N, CA, C and O atoms as a GROMACS GRO file, in nm:
protein
  440
    1MET      N    1  -1.130   2.274   0.296
    1MET     CA    2  -1.102   2.290   0.189
    1MET      C    3  -1.191   2.233   0.055
    1MET      O    4  -1.207   2.111   0.049
    2ALA      N    5  -1.243   2.310  -0.044
    2ALA     CA    6  -1.324   2.238  -0.122
    2ALA      C    7  -1.256   2.127  -0.184
    2ALA      O    8  -1.134   2.124  -0.189
    3LEU      N    9  -1.332   2.031  -0.232
    3LEU     CA   10  -1.263   1.894  -0.277
    3LEU      C   11  -1.201   1.940  -0.411
    3LEU      O   12  -1.094   1.883  -0.433
    4ASP      N   13  -1.233   2.011  -0.491
    4ASP     CA   14  -1.189   2.044  -0.644
    4ASP      C   15  -1.052   2.104  -0.598
    4ASP      O   16  -0.949   2.066  -0.653
    5THR      N   17  -1.049   2.204  -0.492
    5THR     CA   18  -0.924   2.284  -0.492
    5THR      C   19  -0.834   2.175  -0.418
    5THR      O   20  -0.718   2.168  -0.460
    6ALA      N   21  -0.865   2.098  -0.326
    6ALA     CA   22  -0.787   1.996  -0.284
    6ALA      C   23  -0.739   1.885  -0.378
    6ALA      O   24  -0.640   1.818  -0.350
    7ARG      N   25  -0.818   1.862  -0.502
    7ARG     CA   26  -0.768   1.751  -0.588
    7ARG      C   27  -0.693   1.830  -0.674
    7ARG      O   28  -0.615   1.768  -0.746
    8LYS      N   29  -0.696   1.973  -0.688
    8LYS     CA   30  -0.611   2.025  -0.775
    8LYS      C   31  -0.453   2.064  -0.723
    8LYS      O   32  -0.356   2.082  -0.797
    9ARG      N   33  -0.456   2.071  -0.593
    9ARG     CA   34  -0.337   2.095  -0.511
    9ARG      C   35  -0.265   1.959  -0.507
    9ARG      O   36  -0.142   1.957  -0.514
   10LEU      N   37  -0.331   1.854  -0.496
   10LEU     CA   38  -0.285   1.734  -0.486
   10LEU      C   39  -0.220   1.700  -0.613
   10LEU      O   40  -0.105   1.662  -0.630
   11ASP      N   41  -0.303   1.716  -0.691
   11ASP     CA   42  -0.227   1.663  -0.856
   11ASP      C   43  -0.121   1.772  -0.904
   11ASP      O   44  -0.048   1.752  -1.000
   12GLU      N   45  -0.120   1.873  -0.839
   12GLU     CA   46   0.009   1.974  -0.857
   12GLU      C   47   0.130   1.897  -0.781
   12GLU      O   48   0.239   1.870  -0.833
   13MET      N   49   0.089   1.864  -0.645
   13MET     CA   50   0.213   1.833  -0.567
   13MET      C   51   0.239   1.712  -0.623
   13MET      O   52   0.358   1.687  -0.605
   14LEU      N   53   0.171   1.604  -0.694
   14LEU     CA   54   0.225   1.465  -0.732
   14LEU      C   55   0.293   1.517  -0.873
   14LEU      O   56   0.376   1.438  -0.918
   15ALA      N   57   0.276   1.612  -0.934
   15ALA     CA   58   0.379   1.626  -1.051
   15ALA      C   59   0.476   1.697  -1.026
   15ALA      O   60   0.558   1.710  -1.118
   16ASP      N   61   0.501   1.762  -0.908
   16ASP     CA   62   0.630   1.808  -0.868
   16ASP      C   63   0.691   1.713  -0.780
   16ASP      O   64   0.806   1.727  -0.740
   17LEU      N   65   0.615   1.614  -0.748
   17LEU     CA   66   0.706   1.501  -0.664
   17LEU      C   67   0.760   1.401  -0.799
   17LEU      O   68   0.871   1.348  -0.795
   18GLU      N   69   0.689   1.387  -0.890
   18GLU     CA   70   0.729   1.311  -0.988
   18GLU      C   71   0.867   1.379  -1.046
   18GLU      O   72   0.967   1.310  -1.066
   19ARG      N   73   0.863   1.504  -1.067
   19ARG     CA   74   0.975   1.576  -1.133
   19ARG      C   75   1.090   1.560  -1.045
   19ARG      O   76   1.198   1.526  -1.094
   20SER      N   77   1.078   1.582  -0.914
   20SER     CA   78   1.167   1.572  -0.805
   20SER      C   79   1.238   1.438  -0.820
   20SER      O   80   1.358   1.429  -0.842
   21ILE      N   81   1.160   1.338  -0.807
   21ILE     CA   82   1.211   1.193  -0.832
   21ILE      C   83   1.306   1.167  -0.934
   21ILE      O   84   1.420   1.124  -0.914
   22THR      N   85   1.249   1.197  -1.053
   22THR     CA   86   1.317   1.209  -1.162
   22THR      C   87   1.472   1.270  -1.158
   22THR      O   88   1.572   1.205  -1.188
   23ALA      N   89   1.469   1.390  -1.120
   23ALA     CA   90   1.595   1.497  -1.085
   23ALA      C   91   1.680   1.412  -1.001
   23ALA      O   92   1.791   1.377  -1.041
   24VAL      N   93   1.631   1.373  -0.881
   24VAL     CA   94   1.717   1.314  -0.792
   24VAL      C   95   1.768   1.163  -0.840
   24VAL      O   96   1.874   1.118  -0.794
   25GLN      N   97   1.697   1.095  -0.925
   25GLN     CA   98   1.764   0.968  -0.960
   25GLN      C   99   1.852   0.993  -1.046
   25GLN      O  100   1.943   0.912  -1.064
   26GLY      N  101   1.845   1.107  -1.116
   26GLY     CA  102   1.960   1.117  -1.200
   26GLY      C  103   2.103   1.174  -1.150
   26GLY      O  104   2.202   1.188  -1.223
   27GLU      N  105   2.092   1.210  -0.986
   27GLU     CA  106   2.209   1.237  -0.931
   27GLU      C  107   2.278   1.103  -0.868
   27GLU      O  108   2.373   1.125  -0.793
   28HIS      N  109   2.246   0.980  -0.886
   28HIS     CA  110   2.319   0.890  -0.856
   28HIS      C  111   2.449   0.863  -0.922
   28HIS      O  112   2.452   0.858  -1.045
   29PRO      N  113   2.554   0.848  -0.854
   29PRO     CA  114   2.663   0.826  -0.881
   29PRO      C  115   2.696   0.743  -0.980
   29PRO      O  116   2.606   0.663  -1.009
   30GLU      N  117   2.805   0.733  -1.050
   30GLU     CA  118   2.834   0.637  -1.168
   30GLU      C  119   2.885   0.511  -1.093
   30GLU      O  120   2.952   0.512  -0.990
   31ALA      N  121   2.841   0.398  -1.164
   31ALA     CA  122   2.860   0.263  -1.100
   31ALA      C  123   3.011   0.250  -1.057
   31ALA      O  124   3.035   0.187  -0.954
   32GLU      N  125   3.113   0.305  -1.131
   32GLU     CA  126   3.269   0.290  -1.139
   32GLU      C  127   3.313   0.389  -1.054
   32GLU      O  128   3.295   0.504  -1.092
   33HIS      N  129   3.370   0.370  -0.943
   33HIS     CA  130   3.435   0.458  -0.852
   33HIS      C  131   3.578   0.462  -0.835
   33HIS      O  132   3.627   0.352  -0.858
   34HIS      N  133   3.668   0.555  -0.802
   34HIS     CA  134   3.788   0.542  -0.780
   34HIS      C  135   3.789   0.491  -0.629
   34HIS      O  136   3.701   0.536  -0.555
   35THR      N  137   3.877   0.406  -0.582
   35THR     CA  138   3.905   0.359  -0.454
   35THR      C  139   3.915   0.450  -0.355
   35THR      O  140   3.866   0.423  -0.246
   36ALA      N  141   3.983   0.577  -0.378
   36ALA     CA  142   3.999   0.687  -0.301
   36ALA      C  143   3.872   0.763  -0.259
   36ALA      O  144   3.859   0.825  -0.154
   37ASP      N  145   3.775   0.749  -0.361
   37ASP     CA  146   3.646   0.827  -0.362
   37ASP      C  147   3.540   0.728  -0.297
   37ASP      O  148   3.424   0.769  -0.293
   38ALA      N  149   3.567   0.602  -0.245
   38ALA     CA  150   3.470   0.513  -0.218
   38ALA      C  151   3.392   0.581  -0.112
   38ALA      O  152   3.269   0.591  -0.121
   39GLY      N  153   3.459   0.629  -0.012
   39GLY     CA  154   3.359   0.681   0.129
   39GLY      C  155   3.299   0.803   0.084
   39GLY      O  156   3.197   0.834   0.146
   40ALA      N  157   3.334   0.878  -0.005
   40ALA     CA  158   3.242   1.008  -0.055
   40ALA      C  159   3.138   0.950  -0.136
   40ALA      O  160   3.028   1.004  -0.122
   41SER      N  161   3.144   0.860  -0.213
   41SER     CA  162   3.034   0.798  -0.306
   41SER      C  163   2.943   0.714  -0.199
   41SER      O  164   2.821   0.716  -0.209
   42LEU      N  165   2.980   0.674  -0.143
   42LEU     CA  166   2.893   0.593  -0.046
   42LEU      C  167   2.785   0.697   0.034
   42LEU      O  168   2.664   0.674   0.029
   43SER      N  169   2.831   0.796   0.096
   43SER     CA  170   2.778   0.901   0.144
   43SER      C  171   2.672   0.989   0.064
   43SER      O  172   2.567   1.039   0.105
   44ASP      N  173   2.729   0.991  -0.062
   44ASP     CA  174   2.652   1.036  -0.184
   44ASP      C  175   2.525   0.955  -0.217
   44ASP      O  176   2.415   1.008  -0.235
   45THR      N  177   2.551   0.817  -0.223
   45THR     CA  178   2.464   0.715  -0.267
   45THR      C  179   2.362   0.742  -0.145
   45THR      O  180   2.243   0.769  -0.167
   46ASP      N  181   2.416   0.734  -0.010
   46ASP     CA  182   2.312   0.734   0.101
   46ASP      C  183   2.213   0.852   0.093
   46ASP      O  184   2.091   0.848   0.105
   47ARG      N  185   2.279   0.939   0.074
   47ARG     CA  186   2.200   1.077   0.075
   47ARG      C  187   2.086   1.055  -0.058
   47ARG      O  188   1.967   1.064  -0.026
   48VAL      N  189   2.112   1.032  -0.177
   48VAL     CA  190   2.028   1.014  -0.282
   48VAL      C  191   1.916   0.935  -0.239
   48VAL      O  192   1.799   0.973  -0.237
   49ASP      N  193   1.974   0.785  -0.193
   49ASP     CA  194   1.899   0.703  -0.164
   49ASP      C  195   1.764   0.741  -0.040
   49ASP      O  196   1.646   0.707  -0.044
   50ALA      N  197   1.830   0.812   0.054
   50ALA     CA  198   1.722   0.872   0.172
   50ALA      C  199   1.643   0.990   0.101
   50ALA      O  200   1.525   1.006   0.134
   51ALA      N  201   1.691   1.064   0.020
   51ALA     CA  202   1.605   1.168  -0.055
   51ALA      C  203   1.507   1.110  -0.112
   51ALA      O  204   1.394   1.155  -0.091
   52LEU      N  205   1.525   0.994  -0.199
   52LEU     CA  206   1.410   0.929  -0.295
   52LEU      C  207   1.321   0.857  -0.192
   52LEU      O  208   1.198   0.863  -0.204
   53ALA      N  209   1.371   0.799  -0.104
   53ALA     CA  210   1.286   0.732   0.007
   53ALA      C  211   1.183   0.820   0.051
   53ALA      O  212   1.066   0.783   0.052
   54ALA      N  213   1.222   0.938   0.089
   54ALA     CA  214   1.152   1.044   0.154
   54ALA      C  215   1.033   1.094   0.015
   54ALA      O  216   0.911   1.090   0.024
   55LEU      N  217   1.094   1.130  -0.080
   55LEU     CA  218   1.007   1.174  -0.204
   55LEU      C  219   0.896   1.047  -0.222
   55LEU      O  220   0.779   1.076  -0.246
   56ARG      N  221   0.930   0.935  -0.212
   56ARG     CA  222   0.859   0.822  -0.272
   56ARG      C  223   0.738   0.797  -0.148
   56ARG      O  224   0.637   0.730  -0.170
   57ARG      N  225   0.763   0.853  -0.039
   57ARG     CA  226   0.684   0.828   0.080
   57ARG      C  227   0.567   0.933   0.061
   57ARG      O  228   0.450   0.895   0.054
   58GLN      N  229   0.598   1.053   0.053
   58GLN     CA  230   0.535   1.153   0.016
   58GLN      C  231   0.437   1.161  -0.114
   58GLN      O  232   0.332   1.224  -0.130
   59ARG      N  233   0.506   1.081  -0.192
   59ARG     CA  234   0.413   1.054  -0.330
   59ARG      C  235   0.288   0.944  -0.291
   59ARG      O  236   0.171   0.952  -0.328
   60ALA      N  237   0.342   0.850  -0.214
   60ALA     CA  238   0.252   0.745  -0.176
   60ALA      C  239   0.134   0.831  -0.081
   60ALA      O  240   0.016   0.806  -0.106
   61GLU      N  241   0.156   0.903  -0.001
   61GLU     CA  242   0.044   0.983   0.071
   61GLU      C  243  -0.011   1.077  -0.026
   61GLU      O  244  -0.132   1.093  -0.012
   62VAL      N  245   0.033   1.133  -0.104
   62VAL     CA  246  -0.055   1.224  -0.202
   62VAL      C  247  -0.148   1.138  -0.279
   62VAL      O  248  -0.267   1.168  -0.291
   63LEU      N  249  -0.092   1.019  -0.338
   63LEU     CA  250  -0.173   0.930  -0.420
   63LEU      C  251  -0.298   0.873  -0.322
   63LEU      O  252  -0.412   0.865  -0.368
   64ALA      N  253  -0.271   0.837  -0.194
   64ALA     CA  254  -0.357   0.790  -0.127
   64ALA      C  255  -0.456   0.907  -0.089
   64ALA      O  256  -0.570   0.869  -0.064
   65ALA      N  257  -0.434   1.037  -0.080
   65ALA     CA  258  -0.555   1.129  -0.068
   65ALA      C  259  -0.609   1.156  -0.172
   65ALA      O  260  -0.724   1.199  -0.164
   66LEU      N  261  -0.554   1.142  -0.289
   66LEU     CA  262  -0.616   1.133  -0.421
   66LEU      C  263  -0.739   1.020  -0.422
   66LEU      O  264  -0.854   1.038  -0.461
   67ALA      N  265  -0.690   0.921  -0.376
   67ALA     CA  266  -0.780   0.809  -0.384
   67ALA      C  267  -0.913   0.804  -0.278
   67ALA      O  268  -1.023   0.752  -0.296
   68ARG      N  269  -0.855   0.883  -0.156
   68ARG     CA  270  -0.981   0.917  -0.080
   68ARG      C  271  -1.063   1.037  -0.126
   68ARG      O  272  -1.180   1.053  -0.091
   69ALA      N  273  -1.002   1.116  -0.201
   69ALA     CA  274  -1.104   1.224  -0.276
   69ALA      C  275  -1.177   1.150  -0.371
   69ALA      O  276  -1.290   1.197  -0.375
   70HIS      N  277  -1.165   1.048  -0.455
   70HIS     CA  278  -1.238   0.978  -0.539
   70HIS      C  279  -1.339   0.905  -0.458
   70HIS      O  280  -1.458   0.893  -0.488
   71GLU      N  281  -1.283   0.857  -0.354
   71GLU     CA  282  -1.410   0.746  -0.260
   71GLU      C  283  -1.497   0.850  -0.204
   71GLU      O  284  -1.615   0.819  -0.188
   72GLY      N  285  -1.464   0.955  -0.175
   72GLY     CA  286  -1.553   1.067  -0.093
   72GLY      C  287  -1.514   1.050   0.067
   72GLY      O  288  -1.588   1.094   0.155
   73THR      N  289  -1.384   0.981   0.096
   73THR     CA  290  -1.367   0.999   0.240
   73THR      C  291  -1.248   1.106   0.246
   73THR      O  292  -1.190   1.103   0.354
   74TYR      N  293  -1.205   1.189   0.163
   74TYR     CA  294  -1.098   1.305   0.161
   74TYR      C  295  -1.148   1.399   0.302
   74TYR      O  296  -1.263   1.438   0.325
   75GLY      N  297  -1.039   1.418   0.378
   75GLY     CA  298  -1.100   1.530   0.466
   75GLY      C  299  -1.147   1.456   0.610
   75GLY      O  300  -1.157   1.518   0.716
   76LYS      N  301  -1.168   1.340   0.599
   76LYS     CA  302  -1.191   1.236   0.737
   76LYS      C  303  -1.083   1.170   0.780
   76LYS      O  304  -1.025   1.095   0.702
   77CYS      N  305  -1.039   1.189   0.912
   77CYS     CA  306  -0.937   1.114   0.962
   77CYS      C  307  -0.958   0.940   0.952
   77CYS      O  308  -1.050   0.872   0.997
   78VAL      N  309  -0.846   0.901   0.884
   78VAL     CA  310  -0.853   0.750   0.859
   78VAL      C  311  -0.844   0.661   0.993
   78VAL      O  312  -0.833   0.539   0.983
   79ASP      N  313  -0.850   0.716   1.102
   79ASP     CA  314  -0.839   0.649   1.230
   79ASP      C  315  -0.976   0.652   1.308
   79ASP      O  316  -1.047   0.560   1.350
   80CYS      N  317  -0.991   0.790   1.314
   80CYS     CA  318  -1.137   0.818   1.421
   80CYS      C  319  -1.240   0.859   1.341
   80CYS      O  320  -1.348   0.868   1.399
   81GLY      N  321  -1.238   0.889   1.214
   81GLY     CA  322  -1.336   0.907   1.114
   81GLY      C  323  -1.412   1.075   1.139
   81GLY      O  324  -1.513   1.116   1.084
   82LEU      N  325  -1.321   1.151   1.244
   82LEU     CA  326  -1.370   1.294   1.247
   82LEU      C  327  -1.311   1.385   1.119
   82LEU      O  328  -1.220   1.338   1.051
   83GLN      N  329  -1.354   1.489   1.096
   83GLN     CA  330  -1.328   1.580   1.012
   83GLN      C  331  -1.192   1.637   1.044
   83GLN      O  332  -1.178   1.702   1.147
   84ILE      N  333  -1.078   1.614   0.953
   84ILE     CA  334  -0.952   1.687   0.978
   84ILE      C  335  -0.988   1.854   0.957
   84ILE      O  336  -1.058   1.898   0.866
   85PRO      N  337  -0.932   1.924   1.052
   85PRO     CA  338  -0.947   2.059   1.054
   85PRO      C  339  -0.888   2.123   0.926
   85PRO      O  340  -0.789   2.079   0.868
   86GLU      N  341  -0.968   2.242   0.885
   86GLU     CA  342  -0.930   2.302   0.749
   86GLU      C  343  -0.791   2.349   0.758
   86GLU      O  344  -0.712   2.343   0.663
   87GLY      N  345  -0.764   2.394   0.870
   87GLY     CA  346  -0.604   2.450   0.852
   87GLY      C  347  -0.491   2.344   0.841
   87GLY      O  348  -0.380   2.369   0.794
   88ARG      N  349  -0.530   2.222   0.890
   88ARG     CA  350  -0.449   2.123   0.841
   88ARG      C  351  -0.449   2.084   0.697
   88ARG      O  352  -0.349   2.088   0.625
   89LEU      N  353  -0.564   2.046   0.661
   89LEU     CA  354  -0.553   2.031   0.508
   89LEU      C  355  -0.491   2.114   0.418
   89LEU      O  356  -0.418   2.074   0.327
   90GLU      N  357  -0.527   2.268   0.450
   90GLU     CA  358  -0.468   2.380   0.411
   90GLU      C  359  -0.313   2.354   0.382
   90GLU      O  360  -0.266   2.342   0.268
   91ALA      N  361  -0.243   2.347   0.496
   91ALA     CA  362  -0.123   2.319   0.523
   91ALA      C  363  -0.085   2.210   0.465
   91ALA      O  364   0.014   2.228   0.394
   92ARG      N  365  -0.134   2.077   0.469
   92ARG     CA  366  -0.085   1.938   0.428
   92ARG      C  367  -0.207   1.888   0.351
   92ARG      O  368  -0.289   1.816   0.408
   93PRO      N  369  -0.219   1.925   0.222
   93PRO     CA  370  -0.348   1.847   0.171
   93PRO      C  371  -0.356   1.679   0.158
   93PRO      O  372  -0.456   1.608   0.144
   94GLU      N  373  -0.219   1.642   0.168
   94GLU     CA  374  -0.212   1.503   0.171
   94GLU      C  375  -0.245   1.425   0.318
   94GLU      O  376  -0.235   1.303   0.324
   95ALA      N  377  -0.287   1.511   0.440
   95ALA     CA  378  -0.311   1.471   0.542
   95ALA      C  379  -0.430   1.362   0.560
   95ALA      O  380  -0.544   1.377   0.517
   96SER      N  381  -0.388   1.263   0.625
   96SER     CA  382  -0.479   1.148   0.631
   96SER      C  383  -0.550   1.115   0.785
   96SER      O  384  -0.634   1.028   0.810
   97ARG      N  385  -0.491   1.209   0.873
   97ARG     CA  386  -0.538   1.202   0.998
   97ARG      C  387  -0.541   1.314   1.091
   97ARG      O  388  -0.434   1.374   1.101
   98CYS      N  389  -0.632   1.353   1.156
   98CYS     CA  390  -0.657   1.476   1.268
   98CYS      C  391  -0.520   1.482   1.321
   98CYS      O  392  -0.426   1.405   1.304
   99VAL      N  393  -0.529   1.596   1.392
   99VAL     CA  394  -0.382   1.640   1.478
   99VAL      C  395  -0.366   1.527   1.588
   99VAL      O  396  -0.257   1.473   1.610
  100ALA      N  397  -0.483   1.496   1.654
  100ALA     CA  398  -0.477   1.418   1.793
  100ALA      C  399  -0.427   1.275   1.723
  100ALA      O  400  -0.323   1.231   1.774
  101CYS      N  401  -0.478   1.202   1.626
  101CYS     CA  402  -0.463   1.080   1.552
  101CYS      C  403  -0.315   1.064   1.520
  101CYS      O  404  -0.252   0.962   1.549
  102GLN      N  405  -0.245   1.204   1.440
  102GLN     CA  406  -0.142   1.186   1.385
  102GLN      C  407  -0.031   1.184   1.513
  102GLN      O  408   0.071   1.114   1.513
  103GLY      N  409  -0.061   1.252   1.595
  103GLY     CA  410   0.035   1.260   1.726
  103GLY      C  411   0.042   1.098   1.787
  103GLY      O  412   0.152   1.046   1.805
  104LYS      N  413  -0.072   1.033   1.813
  104LYS     CA  414  -0.050   0.892   1.851
  104LYS      C  415   0.005   0.809   1.757
  104LYS      O  416   0.072   0.710   1.786
  105HIS      N  417  -0.023   0.846   1.634
  105HIS     CA  418   0.042   0.744   1.521
  105HIS      C  419   0.218   0.767   1.528
  105HIS      O  420   0.296   0.673   1.542
  106ALA      N  421   0.252   0.889   1.516
  106ALA     CA  422   0.380   0.907   1.540
  106ALA      C  423   0.452   0.846   1.678
  106ALA      O  424   0.557   0.783   1.679
  107ARG      N  425   0.391   0.872   1.763
  107ARG     CA  426   0.451   0.796   1.890
  107ARG      C  427   0.459   0.661   1.895
  107ARG      O  428   0.557   0.607   1.946
  108LEU      N  429   0.362   0.592   1.844
  108LEU     CA  430   0.351   0.448   1.800
  108LEU      C  431   0.499   0.414   1.692
  108LEU      O  432   0.564   0.311   1.711
  109ARG      N  433   0.530   0.492   1.603
  109ARG     CA  434   0.628   0.462   1.505
  109ARG      C  435   0.762   0.476   1.576
  109ARG      O  436   0.858   0.421   1.523
  110ARG      N  437   0.778   0.532   1.674
  110ARG     CA  438   0.901   0.549   1.745
  110ARG      C  439   0.955   0.438   1.811
  110ARG      O  440   1.060   0.449   1.873
   0.00000   0.00000   0.00000
């Protein structure tokens, strides 16, 4: 993927993520709840918190990819240094690892 194309897609992803984070933050339940609704409110809060955490993680990945683009290392695996396959970058422009290294990374995180 051409660097200009990657930057444009990453910028668009970042803008979408920012909008999504703002929208999800607006879903936080009110601070005051009726006692009967405490269980439902807790699960709503948990759902919102989990969604925000996922969106923030993805935003961090996009920001890191933009930083790599600025540094001239975009498209190279952060672990092994080899070129990340074009198809992977097309599917996940924020990808920081090749498929093999991503698999190793995912196994270590379990």
